[in-house]
C-alpha positions as CSV (number, residue, x, y, z in Angstrom):
1,M,-54.5,-8.4,46.2
2,T,-57.6,-10.9,47.1
3,A,-60.2,-9.6,44.5
4,V,-64.0,-9.5,45.2
5,A,-65.8,-12.5,43.4
6,S,-69.1,-12.0,42.0
7,P,-71.9,-13.5,43.9
8,G,-74.1,-13.5,40.7
9,P,-76.7,-11.9,39.2
10,L,-79.5,-10.2,41.0
11,D,-82.7,-12.2,42.3
12,A,-85.0,-11.4,39.4
13,A,-87.8,-11.2,41.9
14,L,-86.2,-7.9,43.1
15,L,-86.6,-6.0,39.2
16,P,-89.4,-4.8,37.4
17,E,-90.5,-7.3,34.8
18,G,-88.6,-6.6,31.5
19,I,-85.2,-5.9,33.3
20,R,-82.9,-8.5,33.6
21,S,-79.5,-8.6,35.6
22,R,-76.7,-10.7,34.3
23,L,-72.9,-11.0,34.6
24,V,-70.2,-9.9,31.5
25,P,-67.1,-11.3,31.8
26,G,-63.9,-9.8,30.5
27,V,-64.2,-5.9,30.9
28,N,-61.0,-4.5,31.9
29,G,-60.2,-7.5,34.8
30,L,-63.6,-7.1,36.0
31,T,-66.6,-9.5,35.5
32,M,-69.1,-6.9,35.4
33,H,-73.0,-6.9,36.8
34,V,-75.4,-5.3,34.6
35,L,-79.3,-4.6,34.5
36,E,-80.6,-4.0,31.4
37,A,-83.6,-3.4,29.0
38,G,-84.5,-3.4,25.8
39,F,-82.0,-6.3,25.1
40,G,-84.2,-8.2,22.4
41,S,-82.8,-6.1,19.1
42,P,-79.2,-6.2,18.9
43,Q,-79.9,-3.1,16.0
44,R,-81.1,-0.8,19.1
45,P,-78.5,2.4,20.1
46,L,-77.0,1.7,23.3
47,L,-77.6,3.6,26.7
48,L,-75.4,3.5,29.2
49,L,-76.3,4.8,33.1
50,L,-73.8,5.4,35.3
51,H,-74.2,5.2,39.0
52,G,-72.8,7.1,41.9
53,F,-72.0,6.9,46.2
54,P,-73.7,5.0,47.4
55,E,-75.6,3.4,44.9
56,L,-75.8,0.6,42.5
57,A,-77.1,0.0,38.9
58,Y,-80.2,-0.6,40.8
59,S,-80.4,3.0,41.3
60,W,-81.9,3.2,37.7
61,R,-84.1,0.7,38.2
62,K,-87.3,3.1,37.5
63,L,-85.9,4.7,34.3
64,M,-85.1,1.7,32.2
65,L,-88.1,0.5,31.1
66,P,-89.5,3.9,29.6
67,L,-86.0,4.2,28.3
68,A,-86.1,1.1,26.3
69,E,-89.6,1.7,25.0
70,A,-88.1,4.6,23.3
71,G,-86.1,2.3,21.5
72,Y,-82.5,2.3,23.4
73,H,-80.8,-1.0,24.8
74,V,-80.4,0.6,28.2
75,V,-77.2,-1.1,30.4
76,A,-76.7,0.0,34.0
77,P,-73.3,-1.7,35.6
78,D,-72.4,-1.9,38.9
79,Q,-69.2,-0.1,38.5
80,R,-65.6,-1.3,40.0
81,G,-65.7,-1.3,43.6
82,Y,-69.9,-2.0,44.0
83,G,-72.2,-4.4,44.3
84,R,-72.3,-7.9,42.0
85,T,-69.1,-6.7,39.8
86,G,-66.2,-9.0,40.7
87,G,-62.4,-8.7,40.0
88,W,-62.3,-5.2,41.9
89,D,-59.3,-4.8,44.6
90,P,-61.3,-4.0,48.1
91,D,-58.2,-3.4,50.1
92,Y,-57.5,0.2,51.3
93,D,-53.9,-0.5,50.8
94,G,-54.4,-2.3,47.5
95,D,-54.3,-0.9,44.1
96,L,-55.4,2.5,44.2
97,A,-54.6,3.5,40.7
98,S,-57.2,1.0,39.5
99,Y,-59.5,3.2,40.8
100,S,-58.3,6.1,38.9
101,M,-60.8,8.3,36.0
102,P,-58.7,7.2,33.3
103,N,-59.1,3.5,34.5
104,L,-62.7,4.0,35.3
105,V,-63.5,5.5,31.7
106,R,-61.4,2.1,30.4
107,D,-64.3,0.0,32.3
108,V,-66.9,1.9,30.7
109,L,-65.4,1.5,27.1
110,S,-64.6,-2.2,27.8
111,L,-67.9,-2.8,28.6
112,V,-69.2,-1.3,25.3
113,Q,-67.0,-3.7,23.6
114,A,-68.2,-6.4,25.6
115,L,-71.7,-5.9,25.1
116,G,-71.2,-6.2,21.1
117,H,-71.5,-2.2,20.7
118,R,-69.2,-0.4,18.5
119,S,-70.5,3.2,20.2
120,A,-73.1,4.6,22.5
121,A,-75.9,6.6,21.8
122,A,-75.2,8.6,25.0
123,V,-73.7,7.9,28.5
124,V,-75.6,9.1,31.4
125,G,-74.4,9.7,35.3
126,H,-75.4,10.3,38.7
127,D,-73.3,11.7,41.2
128,F,-69.9,10.2,40.8
129,G,-71.1,8.7,37.8
130,S,-71.3,12.2,36.2
131,P,-67.8,12.9,36.2
132,V,-67.1,9.6,35.0
133,A,-69.4,10.2,31.9
134,A,-68.2,13.6,31.7
135,W,-64.6,12.2,31.0
136,C,-65.7,9.2,28.9
137,A,-67.3,12.1,26.6
138,L,-64.2,14.3,26.7
139,I,-61.9,11.4,26.4
140,R,-63.7,9.1,23.6
141,P,-66.1,11.4,21.6
142,D,-66.2,8.8,18.9
143,I,-67.2,6.4,21.3
144,F,-69.5,8.3,23.6
145,R,-72.0,10.6,21.4
146,A,-74.0,12.5,23.8
147,V,-73.6,12.9,27.6
148,A,-76.0,13.5,30.8
149,M,-74.4,14.6,33.7
150,M,-76.3,14.4,37.1
151,S,-76.3,16.4,40.8
152,A,-72.4,16.4,40.1
153,P,-71.3,19.6,37.8
154,F,-68.0,18.9,35.8
155,A,-66.1,22.1,35.4
156,G,-63.8,20.7,33.2
157,P,-60.2,19.0,33.6
158,P,-57.6,20.2,36.0
159,P,-54.6,22.6,34.8
160,L,-51.7,21.2,34.2
161,S,-50.1,22.7,37.6
162,A,-52.4,20.1,39.2
163,G,-49.8,18.2,40.9
164,Q,-49.7,20.8,43.1
165,A,-53.5,20.7,43.5
166,S,-55.5,20.4,47.0
167,D,-58.6,20.1,45.5
168,D,-60.5,17.0,44.0
169,A,-60.0,16.8,40.1
170,T,-63.2,14.3,39.4
171,G,-65.6,16.9,39.3
172,I,-67.6,15.1,41.8
173,G,-67.1,18.4,44.8
174,S,-64.6,20.8,44.5
175,A,-64.6,20.5,40.8
176,A,-61.9,20.6,38.7
177,G,-60.9,23.0,36.4
178,G,-60.7,26.3,38.7
179,G,-60.9,26.5,42.4
180,P,-57.5,27.2,44.6
181,A,-55.5,25.3,42.4
182,S,-55.9,27.3,38.9
183,G,-51.9,27.1,38.6
184,G,-50.2,30.7,38.9
185,G,-50.2,33.5,41.7
186,P,-50.2,33.2,45.4
187,A,-50.0,29.5,46.9
188,P,-53.8,28.6,47.8
189,V,-55.3,28.8,51.0
190,D,-55.7,25.4,53.1
191,V,-59.1,25.5,53.6
192,H,-59.1,22.4,55.7
193,A,-57.2,23.9,58.3
194,E,-59.4,26.7,58.2
195,L,-62.1,24.0,58.5
196,A,-60.4,22.5,61.1
197,A,-60.1,25.6,63.2
198,L,-63.8,26.6,63.0
199,T,-65.8,26.2,66.4
200,P,-66.9,23.1,66.4
201,P,-64.0,22.0,64.0
202,R,-65.6,20.7,60.6
203,R,-64.3,18.6,57.6
204,H,-65.1,18.2,54.2
205,Y,-66.6,14.7,53.4
206,Q,-64.5,13.9,50.6
207,W,-61.4,13.8,52.8
208,Y,-63.2,12.1,55.4
209,Y,-64.0,9.3,52.9
210,A,-60.4,9.2,51.9
211,T,-59.3,8.2,55.7
212,R,-58.9,4.4,56.2
213,Q,-61.4,4.5,59.1
214,A,-64.3,5.8,56.8
215,N,-65.3,2.1,55.1
216,E,-65.2,0.7,59.1
217,D,-67.1,3.9,60.2
218,M,-70.2,3.1,57.9
219,W,-69.8,-0.8,57.2
220,R,-69.8,-1.7,61.0
221,C,-72.2,1.1,62.5
222,P,-74.2,1.0,65.5
223,Q,-77.3,1.1,63.8
224,G,-76.5,-1.1,60.9
225,V,-76.4,-0.8,57.2
226,H,-79.9,-0.6,56.6
227,D,-80.8,2.2,58.7
228,F,-77.5,4.1,58.1
229,M,-78.5,4.3,54.4
230,R,-81.8,5.1,55.3
231,A,-80.7,8.2,57.1
232,Y,-78.0,8.9,54.5
233,Y,-80.4,8.5,51.7
234,H,-83.1,10.7,53.5
235,F,-80.8,13.6,54.6
236,K,-79.7,14.2,51.2
237,S,-83.2,14.3,49.4
238,A,-85.6,16.4,49.3
239,D,-87.7,14.9,52.0
240,W,-85.1,16.8,54.3
241,P,-86.6,20.4,54.8
242,G,-82.7,21.9,55.1
243,N,-82.0,20.7,51.5
244,R,-82.5,24.4,50.2
245,P,-79.5,25.4,48.3
246,F,-77.9,28.7,47.2
247,P,-74.6,29.4,45.6
248,L,-71.8,29.9,47.9
249,A,-69.6,33.0,47.4
250,A,-65.9,31.1,47.7
251,W,-64.2,28.4,48.3
252,S,-63.7,29.2,51.9
253,A,-64.3,27.6,55.3
254,D,-67.0,30.6,56.5
255,E,-68.6,29.8,52.8
256,L,-68.3,25.9,53.1
257,A,-69.6,25.8,56.7
258,K,-72.9,26.9,55.3
259,L,-73.3,23.2,53.7
260,P,-74.9,20.6,55.5
261,T,-73.2,18.6,57.6
262,Y,-73.3,15.5,55.2
263,Y,-71.0,17.8,53.1
264,V,-68.9,19.6,55.7
265,M,-69.2,17.3,58.8
266,D,-68.2,18.0,62.4
267,A,-64.9,16.8,62.8
268,R,-65.6,15.0,65.8
269,L,-68.0,12.4,64.2
270,G,-67.7,10.1,61.3
271,M,-70.6,9.7,58.7
272,A,-72.7,7.0,60.3
273,E,-72.9,9.3,63.1
274,T,-73.6,12.3,61.3
275,V,-76.8,11.1,59.2
276,A,-78.4,8.9,62.5
277,A,-79.5,12.6,64.2
278,E,-81.3,12.8,60.7
279,M,-82.9,9.6,61.0
280,P,-86.5,9.7,59.8
281,S,-89.3,8.5,62.1
282,A,-91.2,5.1,61.1
283,Q,-94.1,7.3,59.8
284,Q,-91.7,9.2,57.1
285,V,-90.5,5.5,56.4
286,A,-93.4,4.4,55.8
287,G,-94.4,7.3,53.6
288,C,-91.8,7.5,51.4
289,R,-92.7,6.4,47.9
290,W,-89.6,6.9,46.1
291,L,-87.7,4.3,48.2
292,P,-89.7,1.9,50.0
293,D,-88.1,-0.3,52.6
294,D,-88.2,-3.4,50.7
295,E,-85.8,-1.4,47.5
296,L,-83.6,0.0,49.9
297,R,-82.8,-3.6,51.6
298,V,-81.6,-4.4,48.0
299,Y,-78.9,-1.5,48.8
300,G,-78.7,-2.7,52.6
301,D,-77.9,-6.2,51.4
302,E,-75.2,-5.1,48.8
303,F,-73.4,-2.7,50.8
304,S,-73.5,-5.1,54.0
305,R,-71.7,-8.0,51.8
306,T,-69.3,-5.6,50.0
307,G,-68.7,-2.9,52.4
308,F,-68.0,0.7,51.2
309,Q,-64.2,0.9,50.8
310,G,-64.6,0.4,46.8
311,G,-66.8,3.2,46.4
312,L,-64.5,5.2,48.6
313,Q,-61.2,4.5,46.8
314,W,-63.0,6.7,44.0
315,Y,-62.6,9.4,46.5
316,R,-59.0,8.8,47.8
317,C,-58.3,9.1,43.7
318,G,-60.4,12.3,43.7
319,I,-58.5,14.4,46.0
320,S,-54.8,13.0,44.9
321,P,-52.3,15.5,43.7
322,R,-51.0,12.4,41.6
323,F,-54.1,11.4,39.8
324,A,-55.0,15.1,39.0
325,A,-51.5,15.4,37.7
326,E,-52.5,12.9,35.2
327,L,-55.8,14.5,34.3
328,G,-54.0,17.8,33.9
329,L,-52.6,15.8,30.5
330,F,-56.1,17.1,29.3
331,A,-56.1,20.5,30.7
332,G,-57.9,22.7,27.5
333,R,-59.9,19.9,26.7
334,T,-63.5,20.5,26.3
335,I,-66.6,17.8,25.9
336,D,-67.4,18.7,22.6
337,V,-70.8,16.5,22.0
338,P,-74.2,17.2,23.0
339,S,-74.5,17.2,26.7
340,C,-76.9,18.7,29.2
341,F,-77.2,18.2,33.2
342,I,-80.2,17.5,35.1
343,A,-80.5,17.7,39.0
344,G,-83.0,18.2,42.0
345,A,-83.8,21.6,43.0
346,S,-83.1,20.6,46.6
347,D,-79.9,19.3,45.7
348,W,-76.9,20.9,47.6
349,G,-74.6,18.9,45.0
350,I,-75.3,21.7,42.5
351,E,-73.6,24.0,44.5
352,Q,-71.0,22.6,46.6
353,K,-68.5,23.9,44.8
354,P,-68.8,27.8,43.9
355,G,-68.5,28.4,40.4
356,A,-68.7,24.8,39.0
357,L,-72.0,24.7,37.9
358,A,-71.5,28.2,35.5
359,A,-68.1,26.7,34.4
360,M,-69.4,23.1,33.2
361,R,-72.2,25.6,31.2
362,D,-70.0,28.0,30.0
363,R,-66.3,26.6,29.3
364,A,-66.4,22.6,29.7
365,C,-69.1,21.8,27.4
366,T,-69.2,23.4,23.9
367,D,-72.6,22.1,22.9
368,F,-74.5,22.2,26.1
369,R,-78.3,21.6,25.1
370,G,-79.7,22.2,28.8
371,C,-79.7,22.8,32.5
372,W,-82.9,21.1,34.3
373,L,-83.5,21.5,38.1
374,V,-86.6,19.2,39.2
375,E,-88.8,20.3,41.6
376,G,-89.5,18.0,44.4
377,A,-86.2,16.1,44.1
378,G,-83.1,16.3,46.0
379,H,-79.9,14.7,45.5
380,W,-81.5,11.4,44.1
381,V,-83.3,13.0,41.0
382,Q,-83.7,9.8,38.9
383,Q,-85.4,8.1,42.0
384,E,-87.2,11.0,43.8
385,Q,-88.5,12.3,40.6
386,A,-88.2,9.3,38.3
387,G,-91.2,10.5,35.4
388,E,-89.8,13.9,35.2
389,T,-86.1,13.0,35.1
390,T,-87.0,10.8,32.1
391,R,-89.0,13.0,30.4
392,R,-85.9,15.3,30.3
393,L,-83.9,12.6,29.3
394,L,-86.0,11.8,26.6
395,G,-86.3,15.2,25.2
396,F,-82.4,15.6,25.2
397,L,-81.6,12.0,23.7
398,G,-84.7,13.0,21.2
399,G,-83.0,16.1,19.8
400,L,-79.6,14.4,19.2
401,A,-80.7,13.1,15.5
């Protein structure tokens, strides 16, 4: 294995004043890059912010200072496989187990210790960071005292029979703890074969992300990484008029085919081709207040350097029966620390797995404090509507005392 080396901290000129970039060595084999606010006092309670795909610690830039002003030591890492964190395996055929959910939790736990804290007041996760935050709270409630999940509902651990699963066990998409692989009864329907039989043939994005060619398709796409990411971010935001989510009736091909093509793709196309069809106009780009081009360039530059395979390894673990079986050890366990959920009202992520939102509220979390859907936001809620997201987070955190 040739591990990715960190290029060092992010240029301070790219960050709001009061947020610093630094490297934290010795984090479960990583040299972890973090953004940090509220670092002046060692007595402040720790608040961890975990990004998703294809994101970075930078995705939290708009929330960090207001959270620090509320009295927290706010830390957002580039997680394993991303950005300026070094020490991870970039090879498709490399150490896949290092991206398994227990090891991602170990990364976060090790970061808490490396920062000199004994616990975190809360862990907050967005997109694929949401199930990581959820598993942190489920596995180590003594360390992670509260959890806020964003944009990806967590339906609970998979069943003990998850070794036979054809669904994902992370909670990011076809959330664990239900669905077609719930144990007992007839064999689950092969929804992927059914999707492939549709006209035109379709495939679920998570299974595409697990393919060998996905990284090259996006990293070496004709439009370039910057424009790929512009289209991807636009397509999943409230700016795209087709994002009007509604509950799906079942985990079936006919129902899944109702999802936008960034979730259930035309099987003949890669993701870069899929989102290129929805590239916003120059006028729309110029009018995008929540992600102006100079801020998008931070993402484009980082992913142009690293590629996407580190983040894609998370999806490969998520749909693997081997790793689902590992998480089945926690079958029946619940998140018992205070919890909440925040998402954009225009985010299909809340509905992409039928029943996951209700399962999170009713079964997976025993001290659930609220579910807030923010108007004017799609999937990137903490960037599209930073003020309202901050207000909801502070309201949740303020009620923990």
